[in-house]
C-alpha positions as CSV (number, residue, x, y, z in Angstrom):
1,M,-51.9,-0.4,-2.1
2,V,-52.6,1.1,1.2
3,N,-54.6,-0.8,3.8
4,V,-57.0,1.9,5.1
5,H,-58.1,-0.3,8.0
6,I,-54.7,0.1,9.4
7,T,-53.7,3.6,8.4
8,S,-57.0,5.5,8.8
9,Q,-56.8,5.5,12.6
10,G,-53.4,7.0,12.7
11,A,-54.5,9.6,10.1
12,L,-57.4,10.5,12.2
13,I,-55.3,11.1,15.3
14,A,-52.8,13.1,13.2
15,L,-55.7,15.2,11.9
16,A,-57.0,15.8,15.4
17,L,-53.6,16.8,16.7
18,I,-52.9,19.2,13.8
19,H,-56.3,20.9,14.4
20,L,-56.4,20.4,18.2
21,K,-58.6,23.1,19.9
22,S,-58.9,25.0,16.6
23,N,-62.8,24.8,16.6
24,N,-62.5,24.4,12.8
25,R,-66.0,23.4,11.8
26,A,-65.0,22.5,8.2
27,V,-62.4,19.9,9.4
28,A,-64.7,18.5,12.1
29,D,-67.5,18.1,9.7
30,S,-65.3,16.0,7.4
31,L,-65.4,13.3,10.1
32,L,-68.9,12.1,9.2
33,M,-70.9,9.6,11.3
34,P,-73.0,7.0,9.5
35,Q,-76.4,8.5,8.5
36,T,-77.7,5.6,6.3
37,F,-78.0,1.9,6.6
38,Y,-75.3,1.4,3.9
39,S,-72.8,3.6,5.7
40,L,-73.8,2.0,9.1
41,E,-72.8,-1.4,7.8
42,S,-69.6,-0.3,6.0
43,V,-67.9,1.2,9.1
44,R,-66.2,-0.6,12.0
45,P,-67.9,0.3,15.2
46,S,-64.6,0.7,17.1
47,F,-63.6,3.3,14.4
48,L,-66.6,5.5,15.5
49,L,-65.1,6.0,19.0
50,L,-62.0,7.5,17.4
51,K,-64.0,9.6,15.0
52,V,-66.1,11.1,17.9
53,L,-63.0,11.7,20.0
54,C,-61.1,13.4,17.2
55,K,-64.0,15.5,16.1
56,N,-64.4,16.7,19.7
57,L,-60.7,17.4,20.1
58,I,-60.9,19.7,17.1
59,M,-64.2,21.3,18.4
60,W,-62.7,21.7,21.9
61,D,-64.9,24.6,23.1
62,S,-68.1,22.7,22.2
63,I,-67.4,19.8,24.7
64,E,-69.9,19.9,27.5
65,Y,-70.4,17.6,30.5
66,S,-74.1,17.0,30.1
67,R,-76.0,13.8,29.3
68,Q,-77.8,15.7,26.5
69,W,-74.5,16.6,24.8
70,I,-73.4,13.0,25.0
71,E,-76.7,11.8,23.4
72,D,-76.4,14.5,20.7
73,Q,-73.1,12.9,19.5
74,V,-75.1,9.8,18.4
75,P,-76.6,10.1,14.8
76,L,-80.3,10.0,14.7
77,I,-80.6,6.7,12.8
78,I,-78.4,4.9,15.4
79,R,-80.2,6.5,18.3
80,D,-83.6,5.7,16.9
81,I,-82.8,2.0,16.2
82,Y,-81.1,1.5,19.5
83,Q,-83.8,3.1,21.7
84,S,-86.8,1.6,19.9
85,D,-88.3,-1.9,19.9
86,I,-87.7,-4.2,17.0
87,A,-91.2,-4.2,15.6
88,S,-91.5,-0.4,15.5
89,V,-88.0,-0.1,13.9
90,E,-88.8,-2.6,11.1
91,A,-92.2,-0.9,10.5
92,R,-90.6,2.5,10.3
93,Y,-87.7,1.5,8.0
94,Q,-89.2,-1.3,6.0
95,Q,-88.8,0.5,2.7
96,K,-85.1,1.3,3.3
97,L,-84.2,-2.2,4.5
98,T,-82.2,-4.6,2.4
99,D,-82.9,-8.3,2.2
100,D,-80.6,-8.9,5.1
101,G,-82.5,-6.5,7.5
102,I,-80.9,-4.6,10.3
103,D,-77.9,-5.9,12.1
104,Y,-78.9,-5.0,15.6
105,S,-75.6,-6.0,17.2
106,T,-73.7,-3.6,14.9
107,V,-76.1,-0.8,15.8
108,A,-75.6,-1.5,19.5
109,L,-71.8,-1.6,19.0
110,C,-71.9,1.7,17.1
111,Y,-74.0,3.3,19.8
112,V,-71.8,2.1,22.6
113,N,-68.6,3.2,20.8
114,I,-70.0,6.7,20.0
115,I,-71.0,7.2,23.7
116,A,-67.6,6.0,24.8
117,G,-65.9,8.5,22.4
118,A,-68.1,11.3,23.8
119,I,-67.3,10.4,27.4
120,F,-63.6,10.1,26.5
121,S,-63.8,13.6,25.1
122,I,-65.2,14.9,28.3
123,G,-62.4,13.1,30.2
124,F,-59.8,14.8,28.1
125,K,-61.2,18.3,28.5
126,Y,-61.9,18.1,32.2
127,A,-59.1,15.9,33.5
128,G,-57.2,17.6,36.2
129,T,-59.6,20.5,36.5
130,G,-61.2,19.3,39.7
131,N,-64.7,20.0,38.2
132,K,-67.1,17.9,40.3
133,E,-69.9,18.3,37.8
134,A,-67.9,16.8,34.9
135,F,-67.2,13.8,37.1
């Protein structure tokens, strides 16, 4: 038995280093972000930081130093829940909710970790370049 909670992070880094700067869309697309409530609750938020970083290390040429690029890294469901008030979120997603409802702390942790992974990606690409705009 393999404990994927331990081995998956090393495997992600290995995948990113094997395909570093290759811009291989097929490999990068295999690093899926949560798009549903079920997948949102079945992933550790800290794991998303590593997924975003590895995806961007593979898709090196697509890294930009803009606020819009950073926001585009966040899946729509997470961004929508994070940036909306509770009443409108529950009204919009009431048919998709389980009995437990939405875990807003998990959504916030996912959002913050994805943003951190995107900023970390920018740091990797532009470190040492002296680019004032990326700073």
